[in-house]
N, C-alpha and C positions, 0 to 999 in steps of 0.2 A: 984274504979271499972274500970275507964278508963285505969288506968295503968295496971291492971290485964288483961283486954281485949287485949291490945297491945301485951301481951306475949303469947296469945293463938295461937294454930295451928288449921288449918281447913283442911278437906279432900276435894280434888277436883277430881271428877270422870269424865274422858273423855270417851264419848260414841262414838265408831267408828264402822264401818261395820264389822271390824275384831274382835271386842270385846271391853271390857271396861278396861281402865288402870287408876290407881289412883295415886295421889301424895298428901302428907301431907305437907303443907306449912304454914309459919307464916301469920298472918293477914296483909293485905295490899299488899301482893305479887300480881303481875299482873298474869292474866290467862296465858299470853304468857310464863312468867318465870316458872309457874307451869307446863305447857306443856313440856317445855324443860327438867325440872326435871324428868318428867314422861317418857322421851325418845321419845316424839312425835315431828316429824319434821313439825311444824306448819309454814306455809308460812308467812314470815315477812321480805321482802326484804329491808325495811327501818330500820331494826334492832330495831324495837319497838318505833320509833319516832312518830308514828301515822299519817304518811304522805302518805303511799302507799295504805292503805285501803284493803290490801290483806289478813290480818289475821282474817277474819270474822269467828265467832263462834256463836252458839246459846246458850244463857244463859237465863233460865226461859222463854223460847219461844220468846225471843227478840234477834235479830241479834246485836252483839256487836263486836268491835275490841278487840281482845284478849290483845293487848298491852296497851289498855286504860281501861280495866275492872279489878278491883282489887278484891281480895278475902276477903270478910268480914264475910263469914259464910261457912258452907259446901255447895258445889255446884255440880250440874250435868251440864257438858258442852258437847254439841253436836258438833263434828267436821264436818264441811261442806266440802265435797270433791270438790276440784277444777277440772274442766273438762279438764284442760290443764296440769294435773299432771302426765299423762301417754300418751303413743303413740306420744311423741313429736318428730318432725323431727329434727335429728341431723346429719349434714354432716360429713361423714367419709372418703371421698376421696378428693384428690387435686392434683395439678400439682407436678410431681415428676421428678427428674433427674435420669439418668442412673448411677448406683452405682456399683463400683467394690467391691466385698466382701473382706474386710480386717479387721477381727474382733479383738478387744482388747482381748477377751476371746478365748481360744483355748482348744481343748480336745485331749489328747495324750494317746493312748492305749499301755499298756505294757504287751505283751504276756507272759513274764516270770512270772509275778505276777498275771496275769489276772485281772488287774485293769486299770481304766481310770483316768488320772489326769486332773483336770481343772486348767488351767494356765492363768495368766494375768500379763503382763509386766515382765515375767520371774519368777514370784512367784507362787508357787503351792497353790491354794486356797482350794482345797479339792480333795478327792480321792473317786471314786466309784468302786464297785465290778463289774467285768465283762467288756465287751466291749460295752460302751455306747456312743462311739464317734459319732454315727449317730443321737443321741438324744440331739440336741444342739439348744436351743431356747432363744429368747429375746423378750422384750415387749417395745412398745412405748406408753406413756400416754400423750395425749394432754389434759393439765389441763386448761380448759377455765374457765373464771369467772362464766359462766352460765352452761356450759356443760362439760362432760368428754368423751373422746374417748380412748379406749384401743385396741391396735392391737398386735397380736402375730406373730412373724417372725421366720422362720427357719434360724438360723445363719450360716448354711453350704451353703445354696443355695441363701439366701436373699429373699426368697419368703414369702409374707404375707399369712398366712394360716387361720386366724380367726380375727374377730374384733367385738366390741360391743360398745354401747354408752348409756349414761344416763345423767340425770340432775346432776349438781354438788350440792350435798346436802347443801353445805355451803351457797348457794344462798337463802335457806330458812331463814337464820339468818341475812344476809347482802347481798344486791344485787350487790353493786359496790365495787371497790377496796378500796376507801377511808373509807367506812363504815366497811369493813372487817378489815382494818388496825386498826381502832378504837376498834373494838370488840376484836381483837387479842392482844391488848396492855396489857390486863390482863392475868394472868396465866390461869384463868378459861376459858376465851374466846379463847385463843390460843389452849388449850387442846380440847375444843369443836370443833373448826374448823378442827384441825389436825385429831382428831379421826373420825370425819365424813368422811374425805377424805380417810383415811386408810380403814375404813369399806367398803366404796364404791369401792375402788380399789380391795380389796380382793374379793368382790362380782363379779366384772367384770373379774378378773383373773379366777375365777371358771367357768364363762360363756365361755370364749375363750378356756379354757382347755377342757371343755366338748364338745365344738364344734369340736375340733381338735383331741380329744381322745388321749391326751398326758399326761405324768406325770408332774404335776406342779413343782416337784423337779428338773426337767430338764430345768427350766428357770433360766438363770444365770445372766442376766443383764436387767435393766430397764432404759429407758431414760425418764426423766420428761421434757416435753416441755410445758412451760406456761409462763405467765407474771411473773415479779420478785416477786410480792406479793404472787402469787400462789406457787412459789417454796419455799418461806419462810415457808408457812403454811404446805406444803407437808413434809418438813423435820423438822417441829416443832421448827422453829426459829422465835422469836418475830420480826415482821416487823415495830415496832413503829418508828424506825429512818427514815423510808420512808415517814412518815406522817408529818414531820416538816423540815423546812429549816436546812441544805442544801440538804435534801432528799437523804440521803445515804443509800443504802442497806447494810445489814449485810453480805450478800453473793453475789458473782459475778459469780458463776458457774464455768464451766470447772473443776469440782471436782467430785470425786466418794465417795460414802458412803456405809456402810454395810446395806443391806436391812433388815437383821434380827433385827437390832436395832429399827426398826419402826414397827415390827409385820407384815411385808409383807409375805404372805404365798407362798413362792417359795423356791428355793434351799437355804439351811441355810447359805451358804457363798456367795450368790449372791450380786451383786453390783448395786447401783443406780448411774447413771451419769446425772449431770445437765449441759446442754450446757451453754456456756458463755452468760452473759447478758451485755447490753450496759449501762444501767442506772437503777435507781429505777423504771422508768415508760416505759422503752423500754427493754423488757425482752427476755427470751430465745425463746418464740414463734416467735418473730420477727427475731431473729438470725436464727431460723429454716427456716423462710420465705425467708430471704436473701439467704440462702444456696439452698433452693428448686428452687428459681427463678434465681439463679446465677447472682445476680445483679452486682457483681463486674466485670463480664465479658462482660456486655452489653455495646455496643457503643451508644452514644447519651445520651438522658435524659429520665430517668425512674422514675415515681412516684409510690411508693408501699404504699398502705394504708390498714390497717386492721381495719375494722369498726365493733365496738361492744360496750360494756360498756365503753371501752377505745378506743380512736382514736389514734392508734400508726402508725407512718408513716415515710418513708424514701424517700429522693430525691437523686438519683444517677446520677452523671454527669460524663460520661465515667468511671464509676466504683468508683469515689470518692463520698463518702456518707455523708449526714447530716441527723440527725434523731431527731424527737420530738414526744411528745404525749400530748393528751388533755383528760380531764375527760368528755367524751361525755355523761355519765350518762346512765341509763337503758331504756330510751325512745325507742331506736331502738330494744330493746328486748321485747317491748310490755308492760313494767312495767311503773308505774306512769302514765298510760294512762287509762281513765275512762273505756273503753271497751277493754283495752289491754289484751293480753294473749300470751302464748308461741305458737310456730308453731305446734299446735296439731289439730286433726280433728275438723272442724267447724270454724277454724280461717280464716278470710279473708286474702288471700295472694296476690291477684292481684285485681286492680280496674281500671276501665276506665269510663270516662264521655264524651259522645259525644256532638256535637254542639247543639243538641235538648234537652240536659239535661237528656237524658236516661243513666242509669247506667248499667255497666256490672261488676258483682262481681264473683270472683273465690275463692272458699274456699278449704282448705286442705281436701282431702278425699271426695270432692263434698258433704259435709254435710251441713245442714242448718247453716247459719251464727250465731255464738254465741259471736264473738269477733274479734279483729284485732291483727294480729302478726306484727312484725317489717316491713317486706317487704310490707305488705298491707297498713300499716300506711304511709310509704313513698310514695306509689302509690297514695293513697287518697289525701294526702296533695299536692303532685305534680300536680295532675289533678285539684284540687281546685284552685291552684295558676295559672295554665295554662288558666283556664276558667274564672278567675277574681272573684271567690268566696272568695279568700283570697287576701287582699291588700298587697302591698310590705312591709308594716310595720307589717304584721302578723295578722291584724284585720280580723276576720271572719265575712262575710256579714250577715249571719244568724247563730246564735249559739243556740243550737247545730246544726250541719249538720247531717241529718239522712242518713246514708249509706244504712241501711235496716230498717225494722220496729223496730227491737230490738237493732240495733247497730248504734252508733253515734260517732262523734268526736266533742269535745268542744273547746272553746277558750283556756282553760287551756292546753288541749292536744297540740294545735298548739304551744303554748309557750314552752312546753317541747321539741318539735321537733326543734323549732328555736334555743334553747340553745344548743342542741346536734349538729345540723348541723353547727351552727355558730362557735362552738369550733373547729370542724374539719377543716372547711374552713379557719379559722384564722390561724391554724397550717400550712396548705398548703401554704397560702400566706406568712407566715413568712419564711418558707424554701425557697420559690422562691426568696424573697427579699434578704435573706442571701447569696444565691448563684448567684444573679444577673441574674436569668433566667426569661424570660417572659413566661406567661402561654402558649401562642401559640407555643413556642419552645419545649414544652414537647412532646416527641416522643410516649410514651406509658404510660398507667395508669393501674397498676395491683391492683385489689381489692381482698383482701384475707379474709378468715374467713368464718364460716358457715353462718352467717347472710348476709354478702356481696354477697355470691354466688347466693342468691335468688332475688337480687335487679334488678330493671329495670333501665338501664343506663339513659334513658330519665328522669325518676323521680328524679334521683340524680341531674341532671342539672336543672330541673324545680324548685326544692326547693333551689337551690343555694349551695348545698354541694360541687359540682364541677363546675368550670367555663364552659361556652358554648364551648370554644375552645377545650375541652377534648372530645367532641362528636366524636364517631367513633374511639377513641383511647383506649377505655376501654376494659379490659380483666379480667375475673373472674377466679382466680386461685384455689379457694376452700380451703380446709384445709391444708395449707402449714405448719402449726405448727406440724401436724402429719407427713407429707411426709418429711419435713426437719429433724424431729426427727428420722425418719427411716434411713436417710443418716448418722446421728450421730451414730446410733446403729450399722450399718453395716460396717462403714469404719473409723478406728481410725485416719488415716492421715487427714481426714476432720476435726476432732476435733482440731488438732494442727493448721491447716490452719485458721479455723474460730476464734480460740482464738486470733491469731495474727491480723486477719482482724478487729474484733470489737474494738480493741485498736486504729484503725485509723479513726473510725467513729466520726464525730463531733456531739456532743449532744447539742441541743438548749433547754435550760430551759425557757419555755415561761413565767414563773413567774418573770424572770429577764429582760424581754424585756420591755423597757421604754414605748413604745406606744401600747402595746398589748391590753390594755383595750379599746382604741379607735378603734383598728382594729377589735376586737371581736364585739363591738357594730355595726360597719359597716357591718360585716358579718352576722348579725342577719336578715337582710332584705331578702325578697324573690325576 
C-alpha cells in the first residue's frame, strides 16, 4: 500500500482574491513547487531553503511555510497577500550626461517606392510602407536583481517619453544572484526565470506604449542594462559557470541579438544590445554607471559604489580603474529581516533617536508602521550604534529593540546587516590597499542605485560601511544603470569607447585575496 500511495497524485487548490487556481502534483511535492506549477508567483526569496520565512500560506487554518509543507492529500491553500507586493517605490531617475544622438539604427524614406527602410550598420533590417521616418523609438531596461525599470526614448530627438517600473518577478523564486545562478543551472529553472522576465518586459512595454500612444512595432532597439547574471537570464543563457571558480561568464556583452527570438513584442526585426561587462560580478549596470558618471575623465580619486543585493564598486585614480564586487545579500533590500519589507507604504524609511531616548519614525506614505525597508534598517542600526545600544561587536543591549509597538529589530537582524556592510567595507578597503590610496585621500564618493539613493550618509558612516573620512564627500547618483543605458542606446560611438575602456579595468577577485577573511572579520565591527 505504501508503494501505491507514493505513486498517487493530489489536487492542490490555491485560494486567491482573484479566484481559485488548482494544480495536480505527486505526493510529497512541496506546496511551493505546486504553486509554481499552478503559475502562482509565491514569494520565496531563499529559493525554498526555509530560511527567509516569506512564503507563508494558510493550510487547514494553520500558517505554514510553503517550501516546508508537503502535499500528502488534496489541499486547499490560502494565499496570504504581502502588503509590500504593490505600490513599491522604485527609483527611475539618475545622474545623466549630455548625449549627442548618433543612433546605430536609422530610418530612410524612399519617395519613389513610398517605403521606409530601417538600417543598422549598412544592413537593411526591414522595410515599412509609407513615410515612417518620424516614428523611431528605442527602450532601455534596467534589469535589477530586485526591480525592473523600462524607459521609452525617441531615437530622433533623444527625449525620454515614458517610463514604468515593477518588481523583478525572478525575486519571488530567488532573492540574490547566487541563489538565482543555482536555480538557473537546470533547464527548468532557467526557463522559469527567463520566461518570468520576458512576460514582465512585454507587460512594461505595453504600459509605456499606452502612455506615449505610439505603435510598439516602431520600437527598433532595446538596451539591457543589468548585472552579468541578469543579462544571462534575459537572453536565456545558463549562468552556471559564474557560480564556480574561476567565475567566468558565458557572455561579455557588447553584442546584439534579434529581439523576436525571445518573444519580445516590438518590431519583428528589432535588436537587443548588451553593454560590455567587466567580469562575472561586475556587470553592464556598472559599465553604464561608469559611463553616466564619466569616471575615466575625473581627476583625483573617485569611489563608485552600487549598494544592493550585490556590492559592486570601482575606485578610479585619475581615470585608471580597479573594480570588485561582494555578495552583500538581501538584507539591504529588507529581506531576511524579521520585520523587513520592500519600500512600500507603511515601511519605516527614516529613523532618529535623540539623547533622551525619544524616537522619530518616518514611514513611506505616512502610513502606520508595518515593517522596515532597507534605508530605515540602516538608519535604525546606525542610531543604535551611535547611542550605544549596539556594541562594537554587534551585540544588541536589549533584544529585540522595539522600534514601534509592532515593529522591532532582533539580534539576528543586526548580524545580517553586519555581514552585508562588512562585505562592502572589506571590498572598499581591498581596493584602497591595492591602489596604495589612503581613505582620507579619496576626493568623492558616488553612491549609485535605487536603494543607495534613499540612504542617510551619516548612517552609512555610523554602521561602518564607509569610513568617517568620507563624510561630506558623498553624492547620490540614483539609477545610473538606466541613464548609462540611455547613453548606450542613443550614441553608438559610446559603445565602441566603453568596450575598449572595460578591457583596461583591473578586476580584483576577493576570493583570491590571501588575507581577505581576516579583513572581512575586522570590517564586521561597528
